[in-house]
N, C-alpha and C positions, 0 to 999 in steps of 0.2 A: 505495501502499499503505500502512495507517495504520500510524504510530509507535507502537514496543509502549507507550510511557506513558500516548496515547488508549486504549489495550484496556484499562491497568491500572483506570483509572476507572470501568469498568463494573462492573454488581453480579451475582450470579446462579455457580452451580456445577450439575456435573453430579456424581452421586458414584455411581458402580457396585461393584458388590463381587459376584463373577461365582467360582465352583468347579463345576467341571466335569469330572470322568474318562472317557475313550475308551481304547480299547486298546491305543492307542502314544501317549496323547499326555493329557497333565493341565493344564488351566487352573486359572490362580489368578489373579485381577487385584482387587485393591483403590484406585481411585482418587478421586481429587476433582480436577474438571479445571475451568479456569473455563466459565463459562456465557456465551461470548461468544467470538466469531473464531475460528480455524482449529485444531482440535487433531489433530496427526497422529499416529499412530499406526505407528511404524517398525520393523521388523525384514526380515529375512531371510524366505524361504518356510518354513512349517511353526510360524511364533515364537505364531501364536495370533490373529494381527491380526484375522481375518475370523472369528473367533468368537467374539471380544469385540465387533464389530458386529451380527454376528447373534444375540447374546445381546440387545445394546439393541434391536434392532427387536422382538426376542418371537419370532423362528423358531425359537429354539432356546431352551429352559429350564433354566437351572440350579439346581439343587434348593437351596432356600435362599436364593436370590439380593436382591441389591439396587439400585436405581435409581431415582433422582431425577435432575430435571431444570427446573432452577431451581424449585423449589418443589411440580412436581408427581412425584407416587409412582406410576410407572410398576410398579414391581415389589417388594412386602415381604413373600415368604414366610412370615416368620415371623407374621405380620399379613394370613393369607391374602387378600393383594393381588395377582395378576397380569392389568395387562391383553393380551388377545390383539393383534395386530399390526394388524388394523384399526381398535382403537380408538386406537393409538398417533398422535397426531400429528406425526408424521416422514416423509421424503422419503429413499427409497434409489437410489441411482444405482450400476449394477455395469458391471461390466468390460466389457460386453457391452448394448447399451442396449436390446435387447428391446421393439421397437418395433411395434406393430400393423400386418403388414401392406397389410390391407385397407384401411387409412384410411390420408387424408392427414396430413401433419405439423399441420395445424389442427388435425384429428380428434384425432392423437394427443395433442395438448397438451391441449386442452378435457376430454381424458379425466380427467387429473391433478383439475380445477378443478371437474367435477362429486361426484367424491367431497367436497366442501365445502358445509358449509350457507352461505349466503350473509350470512349477518350474521357468520361465524367468517374470510372471507376477507380475509386480510392480504398478498396478492399478486396484480394484477389481472393480467389474460391481456396488454393490451397492456405493462406493466411486464415480466414474465417475457422476452414476445418480443422487446423492446426489449434488456433485458440479454446476452442470446444474441444477438443480432444475426441471428434466423433467417428477418424479414422474409421475404425472396426465395425462401423454402423452403416459404412454407405448404400451396401448391396438389402440390407434388411429394408422390410414397410414398415410403416407406423405400430400397425395395431402388433407386432414383436418386440417392441420398443418399451422400459419401463416409463414413467413418469418425467423421472429427470431427464432420461436421455430424452424422450421424446422437445422439453424443452431447448433440451441443447444445441437440436436441431433447430427448433424454430427461432431462436437467437443467431441462430450460423443464420439462417435464412433472412432476417432483417438485416445483420451486416452487410449482406452482400448487394443489400441495396442501396450502399455507399452514401450511408445518413447524412447530414448534417446536425441531427438529432435524432437519439436514440429515447424511443416512451415504450414505457416497462409497467406494465399495470397490475401490480402483485402477482407479479412471475412463479413466486414459490406457495403461494397459499395455498395453490391445489396440492402439493405436495406433501406424503409424509417426515418426520423429522429424518431419517434417515436419506430420502433422497433431496431433503433442501441441504443437508451436511454437503451431497455427493456436489451439488452444484454450485454452490456459494462460491469455491474457489473459481469456479472458473469463470462467474460475477467479477471477481477481482481480479483476475490476470485480462478482462478488459479494460477497466478502468485501469491500470497501470501499465497497457503497452498499444492503448489505441488510442488519438484526440479527438475522441467522440462524446460530447457533451450528453449528460444521460438523465431523463425525466425519470424518477421510482416511486412510485408509489406504492406504500405498505402502512399498516398497520402493526409490523413486529416489529419493538427496541429493537432487540437485537441486530435484524438485517439493517436498520439503520446506522447502528453503533458499527457496524461491521464494514456497510458501503459507501456509507453516504462522506462528500463532505462539507455539504452545507446543508441545513436542514429546513423545511417550511412548513410549520406547524398549523393545523388547519382547525374547524370547529365551525358546524352552520353555517358551513356555506363562505367564511372568513378568511382571514388570515389572521390566526391568532402571535406570531410572530414570526421571524424568518433572522437566519444568521448562520456566520460559518458552526459547525456543529459543535464542534468542543466549548465554544461560549456559550450558545445555545441549550447544550443539554445544563449546562454548571445552573442557567437563571433561577432563580429560585421562586418566582411569580409562574412558572411555567410547570411547575412538580408535578400538579394534580393532573395533569396529562399524562403521567408514566404514572403515577402509583408506587407500587412497590420495586417497579424497575427503574427509578432516579439512582442518579451516578454521570458518571461523565467518563472521556473518551481520552486514552492518553495516547500521544505518538514518540514511540521511543524506537530506540536504536541498540541492536546487541553488542553491548561494549565489552562483555568477556565471558569466558567459559570458566568454570569451578570444575574439572574432571573429580576431584576428590570426593566434595560435597553432590556432586551432580546437582550444581544449580548453574544457571546462569543470569548474568547482570545484564539489565534494560536500563539504561541513559534517558533521562528527557531532561527536558527545562527547569524541574523541582526537586530536581535529585537523581535517585535511583531505585530498581526496586530488583527482586528478586524471585525468580520464577524457576520452578523444573528445568532442567537443560535440554537446552534449545537444538535443532541440529544445524539452525541457520549462523551462516558464517558472519563474524564480524564487521559490522557496519551497515548489515540489513537492517531496513525500520522495519518496528512491529505495531500492529497498534491493540493496546489494551484496555479493557472495560472495565472501571471499579464502580460496581455499586455504593451506594450510599448505606446500606445494611450493614456492609461488610467493612466498614471504619470507624472506628472506636477514641476517644479524644483524653489524651494525661496532661496534668500540666509539667510534669515529668516525665521526661526521657524513664523506662522501663527497662531495668539492667537484666532481670530475671525472667524473661519472657519466651514461647514458642514463637512468637512474630518477628517474622523478618523484617518486614518492612512499615518499617517508623521512620516518617520523615517530620521535619519543623514547616512548621504553618501557621498562619494567622488568622485567626477569625475577620470574618469580615459581615455577616450577617447572619441571623436567624429567624425563620420561618416556622409557621404551625404547618403542619402535615394532616391527612384526613382522620388521623389517629387524635384523638386528643392529648392521647400519652405519652406521644412522642414531637419531637421540633426536627427540623432541616438545618444543619448550620454549613454553611457556605464559606470556605477557609480557600488561604492564597498560599502554596506551596512555593514559592518566590518567581512569582509568576505564572504557573499554573493550578488551575482553579479544582477543587476539591468539594466532594460533597459526605457529608456524614448524617445518617440518620440516629439519633439517640434520643434517650427517654428525657421527660422533661424535670422526672425528677435531676439526672444526672446535669443537665444546665443547670440548675438551679445550684447543684453541690459545687459544681468548679466556677461556677461564677462568670460564665460565658457571657462574651460581648464583645463587640467591635474592637479590631483593635490587638487581642488579647492574644499571646503567643500559646502554643498549645504544639503536641505531638498529634500526629495523625495514624493509628495504628491500621493498617491497611491486610484486613485477615484473609484477601482475597482477590485473588487478580484475574480475569477470566481474558485469555490471548484469544485474540480477533483473528485466527488464523482457518 
């Protein structure tokens, strides 16, 4: 996974403004998004995520809408511009793969490429096949594939349209956990190896934490908040949207391997953490997730403890949670935000307040690989 700093240096922007009324739902969004990396549209069912994607694709028309993708205007109703879906250089991956049952995998994938003139092809057939790891599937029919295999084929087909924008509408929602874990590494490869912006719809915090660079939080047809993933996940005013999944994402680099204790040290701006030894070489970037429920606080650094990861931090702010017995504490670990979910009693006993130096004890680190 590329570190956020690398992505920040790229130019380009996606501007999308849509308003549309339905009998029981009203969409009203005005977004300015990075024209690179993965932007996740996150929210509960019915929040408007898929409707935004359909408006971007031109499958639904929002009167008076506007859409510009990295300098190319696809919709500007005030100036009479509306490109139909077939003229928009985009790829669309749905929850269901929707492959042609009478064609084998190779011909399903080639179907996407045939839509694109030779001079406009940015992704080759061999590249798409390799990125999605479908070399061994090319002669098989869709009904002989697992759900994860079908989705990988569908993504390869979308890539071979050489899109300027890739839309993914909960592509893992129909898969069981085993198939999700099978396909996630391939999605990460697309993120790392192709410079194609992605709008990724999901209601899964784990998928968002693993794949996204930028987060748009939606509710009831509106944008509640948007911003870079790390900063947005750490906002206390948004935590009701994540509930027990509250936490932050750390971009770390493999700094050392300890063969004696079978540990690897991962460095980041706020310090270092230890995890079970990793196979990645030194210098490799890894993304980690730290849940607020797995962080405890102390005023003095503990010397006799089984917890390896203890970071110096400063209390930034406190906020209530959905449980009256708990509070959420935002911390600053030398510029890196952390969250801790602790009991209200512990907060009083420790005398927590903004500016107080503490030690954050991280009981568990989830490697998002």
